[in-house]
N, C-alpha and C positions, 0 to 999 in steps of 0.2 A: 435529622435532615430529611425533609420530604422528598420523595421521588419526583423528579421533574416530569412534566408532560412532554411527549415527543416533540410537539411543535416548538417548545421553548428552546430546543437544541438548534433551531434554525434562526432564532431571533437575535441576530447580531448585526448592529449597525455597520460594522466594518466589512460585512460580507459583500462580495462584488454584486450579487443579485439585489441586495437590499439598498445599496448605495444608489442604484439606478431607479429606485421606486419613489413615488410621491409619498407624502405623509399618509394620505388616505390608503394607498396601496399597502404601506407597511402595517397599518392597523388590520388589514385583511389577512395577514399572516403569510407564511411562505408556502408556495405551491407544492414544494417538496414534502411538506408536512400535511397540508390540508387536503390534498388530492389523493392521499393514500387510501387504497381499498384492499381489504383482505382478499388474498388470492391473486392480486394483480401486482405483486412485487417483482417486476421485471428485472432480470439480472441478479437474482438472489434475494433472500428474505432477511429480515432484521437479525434473526438468530444466526444465520450464516455470516452476516457482517460482524457480529460480536465475536464469533469464534475466530474469524480471520484476524481480528484486531488483537485479541488477548492470548490466543493459544501459543504464539511464539515465546511467551514467558516460560523459559525452559525448565525451571526447577519447581514448577507447580503442577498439581493435578487438575485436570479439566474434566468436570463431571457434567454430563448432559442429563437433565431431569426430564425424560420423555420416553417415547417408544424407541426401540432399537433403530428404526429407520431414520430418525433425526440425526443420529451419530454419523450417518453416511452422507454428511454435508461435503461441500467442495473444499473445505480447508485442507484436507490431506493431499490434495493435488498441488499445493503450493510448496515450493522448495525453500521453506524458511528454515535456515540452518542454525545449529547450536554449536558453540565451541566447547561444550561440556555436557551438562545433563541431557538425557534423552527421554525423560519422563513425559514431556509434552507431546511426544509422538504416540503415546498410549491412549487408545480410545476407551473412555469410561462412560457408562450409561446406567441409569436406574432401570431401563427396559420396562417401562410401565405396560401392564397388561390390561385386559378388559376389566378384571376384578379391581385393579388399582384405580381405574377410571371411575368405577362405581363407588368404591369405598374411600377414595382419596389416597394420594401417594406420599403424604408428608412423613409418616412413620418409616416408610421404605427409604425415603431420601435421607432421613437421619441415620438409619442403619448403614446406608451406602457410604455416607461421608465417613463414619467411623471405620468401616472396612477399608476404605481407600487410605486413610491416615495410618492404620495399623500395618497395611501391606507395603505401602510405597514411601511412607515417612516424608511427604512433600513439605516444602516451605509454607505452602498455603493451598487451599482447595477453592477453585472457581466453580460455582454451580450455575448452570445456564438453564433458565426457564425456556420452555418450548410452547408451541401452540396448545398442545394437549394439556400440559400441566397448568397453564394459565387459564384455559377454558373450564377446567374442573375446579378451579379456585384454590389450588395449593399455594400457600404463602411461603414462597422460597426464601424471602428475606427473613421472616421469623424463624424458620427452621435453621437457616445459616447462623443466625445469632445464637440460638440455643446450642447448636453443634459446636460453635467456637468456644463457648463456655464449658461444654461437657468434655471436649477433647483437647482443649488447650492449644488450639491451632487456628490461625486466621481462616475464615470461611467467607468468601466474597460472593454475594448474590449478583447475578447478571440478569436483570429483568428486561430481556429483549426477545419475547416470543415472536415467531416469524410473522404473525398476522398484523403486527403494529406498523409494518412498513418495509422499506427497501433495505438493501444491503448497506447503503450509505448511512441510513439512520441507525442501523445496527452497529456500524463502526463508532458512531457518536455515542450511542448508549454504552458501548464497551468502554470508551474513554471516560464517560460519566461514572461508571462503576469504579474505575481506578481512582478518580478524583474523590469520590465520596467515601470509599472504604479502604484505600491503600495509601495514596500519596499523603505524606505528612504524618503517618502513624509511627515513623521511626526517625531518629536523628542520625545523620551520617557520622561515621567515625572520624572523618577529616573533610575539610573544605579548602578550596583554593580560589584565587582570583580568576581562574580560567575554567571553572566548572561549567560544563555544557550539557544540556539534556536534549536529545534528538527525538523528535516526535514523528510518527507516521512512517518509520523505516522498519520494514519487516525482515530484513536480511535475506531477501529472495536470492537464492543461488549464491549466497555469501557476499552480496553487494556491499553491505556495510563494512566488511573487512577490507574492501578496496579504498575506503575513505578514512576509517579510524587511524590507520598508520600515518596518514598525512597529518591529521590533527595531533597525534602523539609527537611527531617530529617538530611541530610548532610549540610543543609544551602545553597543549590544550587537553584538559582531562575530561573525558566523556563520563559524566557522573551516572548517566542512565540512558538506555535506549528504550523507547516505547514504540514497539515491543520486540523488535528483532534481536535474537540472542539475549533476551531480557532476563534479569534476575529480580526476584521479589524484593529483597532488601534494598537493592539499588533504586528501584522504582519507588519504594515506600519512603525513601529519604531524599528524593530528587528535588524536593521543594526548597532546598538551600542552594540550588544551582544559580549561576549568575546570568545565564542566557538560555533561551530555548530556540531551537532551529527546527522548523517544520519542513520536512523533506517532501515537497511537492505533493501534499496530500490534504484534500479538503476534509478527509475523514477525521483528522485530529485537530483541526483548527479550533473547535469548540473547547478542547482540553487546553490548548495554548492560551485561549482567552481566559479560561478559568484560573490557570496558573498566574497569569498576569494580574487578574483582578484580586485574587486572595493573597498571593505571595509576592507580588511586585516583580515577577520575572518577565522582562520584555521578550518578545519573540520576533523572529525573522522567518521568511519563507524563501526557499531556493531549490535548486536542482543540481544533482551531481551527474547528469547525463551530458556527455560532450566535454571537450577540452575547455572551451570558453566558459560554459556554465559552471564547471567545477572550479575554475579560477575565480569567477565572480562570487561564488558561494563562500569560498575560503576567505576572500577579502571581506565580505560582509560579516562573517563570523568574527574575524579579528577586529574589525572596526566596532562591532557591537560589544565585544568583551573589553576593549580599551575604554569605551564610553562608560563601562561599569567598573573601571578601576584596574584593569589588567595593565601590565607594563607597556609603554609605548613602543619599546624595542620589538614587540611582537610583530609589528607591521613590517619591519625590515626582514625578519626571518621569513615572514609569509611571502614577500616578493622574491626572495632568493629561492625558496622552495618552488614557487610557481615557475620561475624561469628555468630551473633545472628539470622539473617534471614535464613542462610543455616541450622543451627541446628533445627530451627522450621520447615522448609520445609521437611528435611529428617525424622524428627519425624512423621510428618503427612503422609509421603509416606510409612512408614514402613509396615503398614497393607496390602499394595497392592503388595509388592515385590514378595512374594511367589506365588500369584495368576497370576502375569504377567510375571515372569521370564521365559525366553526361548520362549515366544510367538513370532511368526513370523509376521512381518508387511511388507506390500507392500506400499511404500510411492509414491503417484502419484500426485505430485504438481509441483513445479518449483521455480525458483528464489532462494532467500535465504533459503526458507523452504526445499530445496533439501538437505541442510546440517544441518541447525540449528535444525530442528525437529529430525534428526538422533541422534544428541548429546543428546537431551532430552529423546528420547526413550532408548538409550543405558544406560543412567544414572540409569534407573530402571531395567536393565537386559533384555530388549526385543531385539530381533534380527531383523534387517532390511534386508530383502531379496533382495531389489532393490529400487532404487529411480529414479524418472524422473528428468531430468535436463533441461526441457523446460524453456526458458526465464532465464537460469542461465548463469553467466559469467564464464570465465576461472577460476577465483579464487573460485567461488562457486563449480565448478566441482572438483577442486583440494582438497578443504576441504572435500567434500563428499567422494572422493577416500581415503583420509587420515583416515577418520573415519571408512570406511568399509573395508579397506585393499586392497591389490593388486588385488584380485579377485572381486572387487566391480562391482555390476550389475547396471551400469548407462545407462539409455536409454532416448530417447526423447519421441515420441508418441508411445504408446503401443496399437495396434489394439484391439478392444473389444474381438475378437475371441481368441487372444493370452492370454489376461487377464483372460478370462473365463476358458481356458484350464489350466492355472496356478492354479486357485482357485479350480477347480474340481479335480485336481491331488494332492491336499493337499500341494501346495507350499507356502501358506500363511494362517494365522489364522484371519487376519483382514486387510481391506483396509482403509488407511487414505488418503483422497483425497478431491477434490472439488465435488460439486453436480452432475456434468455431468457424473461422473463415477460410481455413487452409484448403478445404476440399474444393471450393470454387476455383482457387488458383491452380490446384493440382489437376483438376479436370481440364482446365484450359492449357495444361502443360507449361505452367509458369512457375518459377521458383517462389518459395514461401519461406519466411523467417519468423519464428515466434518471438514476440516482444513482451508477452504478458507473463503473469506470475508462475505459470507452469514450466517455464523454460529452465533448462539446466545450466545456462551460461549467465555469468554476472557481467553487467554492462556499465557499472558506475565508476566514476573517477577516471583518471588518466589511463590506467591499465585496462579498465573496463571498456573505454572507447576503442582501444587497440583490439580488444577481443571482439567487440561488436563489428568492426570493419573486417576483421578476419572471417567472421561468420558470414557476413554479406558476400564477401569474395568467394567463399567456399560454396555458397548456395548458387550464386550467379554463374560461376565458371565451372560448375560440376559437369563432367563429360556426359552425364546421363541425359541432359536436355537435348543435345543434338540427336541422340539416339531415339528418344521417345517422340520427337517431332517428325521423324522420317515416316513416310507411308509404310504400312505393314507390307511384308513381302508379297502376300497374296493380293493385296490391293494394288501394289505396284505392278505385279504380273498381269493382273486383269486389265490395267490401263494400257 
């Protein structure tokens, strides 16, 4: 199977961006692919995206074929947790030197794969190309095939050197590597009418573990998660699943399309952030499985579970309502969080004064607008100066964002809550919503804020 060109991973007629284009515009390709420039991969490179996508497969070794510096990517700052193996946390690299760049690094890569298999005995070895190994012409795919035969272990090449594009493209290239080299290579030991494969869920801070117990109570078997707390054998045999569910991630939508095209597995998209969205996602999964032959009684069990869990969650949230009602939030994230977190915040009576729609699709933006109303304040990048002015003028009570924006809020003496992948707290499902609200309350009502907003003693004395 030939390696696809990067732009083909964006050529999907179902994509929200493509649906809005004319026929002529579609022939021109996707801007996300055609406008890529080496060195201009804002928000991370393709190698970084591939690592983020695949490294949560916990029982495999992940070997970076490049200089030592490439292994220092942002993946390890993500709290993607495992319920068992910890091999995925081990950084492995061929550490290409100047001599390797001159003479080629293929022999060194072959030896490194053998050493990794001998020392760690992984289920498989993922080998990641980098800018350096790609520029010197190392054929990672050929070496992987030779090593797999020599050592009797699957070796999966991941051809996503950083210069080919953005982190989002790297996510898609990682999914393509799974589709070409892993999925369908093994048959499952058993199958059921309720087998579900979850795509685009990385088990950040253990969020997946707040959802899978709900599915288990319904009798739904999660055949594989791609890739949070993932296992190689489960992913290799997930092509016999009855339904795929994409968890709010444009990164894995191309893999969902591929599973549908080759194996006839339909897919749904949804969110597990917030009480309402969790309930809607459970209903959608149940309806999708019933349409594929699961027992109709599944629907009744689903409604009973939703009623029980919603009642429990709202009871737990009641003490926080009065303390948080009317508080103003600036949401500075992107993608699905641009709207799903809005719904969660509004459920407890908070006011969202604006949301960033970076990395958001047209549907994401439409959902955010529907939630915030006609006067919705949707923006892309907000310069630090504008954000600081908003905070100092009393335009928001708290910033909910990733770590890069925290200092703007803290300098303005405003509470900040981390919503991105580096956070240690899980916010998915019903219990996650309760935890999210608890963290909001702890940030907003921390006694430190009245203290830091007081004038300094020497300033007060001088006045």
